[in-house]
C-alpha positions in Angstrom: -11.4 2.3 28.7 -9.5 -0.3 27.9 -5.7 -0.7 29.1 -5.2 -3.3 26.4 -1.3 -2.9 25.6 -0.2 -3.5 21.9 3.0 -5.4 20.9 5.3 -1.8 21.4 3.6 -1.6 24.9 1.5 1.4 24.4 -2.4 1.3 25.7 -5.0 2.4 24.3 -5.5 5.0 26.9 -2.2 6.7 26.4 -2.7 6.6 22.5 -6.1 8.5 22.7 -4.1 10.7 25.3 -1.7 11.6 22.4 -4.6 12.6 21.0 -5.8 15.3 23.3 -2.8 16.4 23.6 -2.5 17.4 19.9 -6.1 18.7 20.1 -5.0 21.0 22.6 -1.7 22.1 20.9 -3.9 22.6 17.8 -6.0 25.5 20.2 -8.9 23.1 20.5 -10.5 22.1 23.5 -10.7 17.9 24.0 -13.4 18.2 26.5 -15.9 20.1 24.3 -19.1 17.6 23.2 -18.1 17.7 19.7 -14.5 16.7 20.5 -15.1 14.3 23.3 -14.9 10.8 21.8 -12.7 12.1 19.1 -9.6 10.1 20.9 -11.9 7.0 21.0 -12.5 7.5 17.2 -9.4 8.1 16.2 -7.0 5.5 18.0 -9.8 3.2 16.8 -9.6 4.6 12.8 -5.5 4.0 13.5 -6.6 0.3 14.3 -8.2 -0.4 10.6 -5.5 2.4 8.7 -2.6 0.7 10.2 -3.2 -2.8 10.6 -0.9 -3.7 7.9 2.1 -3.9 10.4 0.0 -7.0 11.9 0.0 -9.0 8.4 2.7 -10.6 6.9 2.0 -10.0 2.9 3.9 -13.3 2.3 1.6 -15.4 3.7 -1.2 -14.5 0.9 0.9 -16.2 -2.0 1.8 -19.2 0.2 -1.0 -21.1 -1.2 -0.2 -21.3 -5.1 -2.2 -23.5 -8.0 0.2 -25.5 -10.2 -2.1 -26.8 -12.3 -2.2 -24.4 -15.2 -1.8 -26.5 -18.0 1.5 -24.9 -19.3 0.2 -21.0 -18.8 3.2 -19.2 -18.6 2.4 -16.1 -20.1 2.1 -12.7 -18.1 -0.6 -11.9 -15.5 -1.7 -8.4 -14.7 -3.7 -7.2 -11.9 -4.6 -3.4 -12.8 -6.3 -0.3 -11.0 -5.7 -2.0 -7.5 -7.2 0.9 -5.2 -5.3 1.4 -2.3 -5.1 3.9 0.9 -2.1 4.7 2.6 -0.6 7.6 4.9 2.5 9.3 4.4 5.7 8.5 7.2 6.6 12.1 6.9 3.0 14.4 7.1 1.0 11.2 8.4 -1.2 12.3 5.5 -3.1 10.0 2.9 -1.6 9.0 -0.5 -4.3 7.7 -2.3 -4.2 5.8 -5.7 -3.8 3.0 -7.6 -1.5 -0.4 -8.1 -0.8 -2.2 -10.9 0.9 -5.3 -10.6 2.1 -7.8 -13.2 4.4 -11.5 -13.0 5.7 -14.2 -15.4 4.9 -17.9 -13.7 7.3 -20.2 -13.7 5.1 -23.0 -12.7 2.3 -21.4 -10.3 0.4 -18.8 -10.1 -2.1 -17.4 -7.1 -5.7 -16.2 -6.8 -5.9 -12.7 -8.0 -7.4 -11.7 -4.7 -4.1 -12.2 -3.2 -2.1 -9.9 -4.8 -4.6 -7.0 -4.1 -4.2 -8.3 -0.8 -0.2 -8.0 -0.8 -1.5 -4.3 -2.0 -3.4 -3.6 1.1 -1.0 -5.1 3.2 1.8 -2.7 2.7 -0.5 0.5 2.0 -1.8 -0.4 5.4 1.4 1.3 6.9 3.2 4.2 7.2 5.0 4.5 3.8 6.7 6.3 1.8 5.4 5.6 -2.5 9.2 4.8 -3.6 9.4 1.7 -0.5 5.8 0.8 -0.5 6.2 -0.4 -4.5 9.3 -2.1 -4.0 8.1 -4.5 -1.0 5.2 -5.1 -3.1 7.0 -6.1 -6.1 9.7 -7.7 -3.7 7.2 -10.0 -2.0 6.0 -11.2 -4.7 9.2 -12.0 -5.8 10.6 -13.9 -3.3 7.6 -16.3 -2.4 6.3 -17.1 -5.8 9.8 -17.4 -7.6 8.4 -16.4 -11.0 11.1 -15.0 -14.3 9.8 -11.6 -13.7 7.3 -9.3 -11.8 6.3 -5.7 -12.2 4.6 -3.0 -10.0 3.5 0.5 -11.4 1.9 2.9 -8.6 0.2 5.9 -9.5 -1.2 8.1 -6.9 -1.8 11.6 -5.0 -0.6 12.7 -1.8 -2.4 14.8 0.6 0.8 16.0 2.3 1.2 17.8 -1.5 -2.1 18.3 -1.8 -3.0 20.4 1.4 -0.2 21.7 2.2 3.8 22.7 1.6 2.6 23.8 -2.4 -1.1 23.3 -2.1 -0.9 21.4 -5.6 -3.9 19.9 -6.6 -4.1 17.1 -9.3 -0.2 15.7 -9.1 -0.1 12.3 -9.2 3.2 10.2 -8.3 4.2 7.3 -10.7 6.8 5.1 -9.2 7.8 1.8 -10.7 9.9 -1.6 -9.8 10.7 -4.2 -12.2 12.5 -7.0 -11.6 13.6 -10.2 -13.6 12.4 -10.6 -17.3 10.5 -7.3 -16.6 13.5 -5.8 -16.3 15.7 -7.6 -18.7 13.4 -7.8 -22.0 12.3 -4.3 -22.9 9.7 -6.2 -25.2 8.4 -8.1 -21.6 8.1 -4.3 -20.2 6.2 -2.5 -22.9 3.7 -5.3 -23.2 2.7 -4.6 -19.6 2.8 -0.9 -19.4 0.5 -1.6 -22.6 -1.4 -4.0 -20.3 -1.8 -1.3 -17.8 -2.6 1.5 -20.2 0.5 3.4 -19.8 2.1 4.3 -22.9 5.6 6.4 -23.8 5.1 7.4 -20.3 1.4 8.8 -20.4 -1.9 7.0 -19.5 
């Protein structure tokens, strides 16, 4: 096994041993055939699920385009699917994000908005924080006249444990600039993403 250290000083071997400890705590035998490679697989999965810590989401928004023929109307990217994990129970959060902004004199490639969502999602999160982080990143890097972010997600910490309520989703929103100040602009965005009077 590799002893490669991460930036926080934890080796891969230490991470794999932590998985073995959890398996033993749950009542399993980590040395049985079906689980022998599980620690290695879990650590590999964690590197994928949480690679957002290695990314500066703002970097995606630094390459912009100014030749937009004076376009200053709303830009909306909706139904950006994401997978995240709850920082309280480490359980999956599965959902969609809708992002809109009102450009001033520059726009960004639409795939970059999806990458910003993904970078923040691939960290331990609470949905409210993630929603605010996405909006603030777009605001601080593009300097638009307004930013709107709505996140609609299902939390497995609620559906698979505790109250066991399936079919429940949580909606959070963050409105900045003209989306916060102008009810008509906000309503137009909500109409674009299919939310009318608070219903999907």
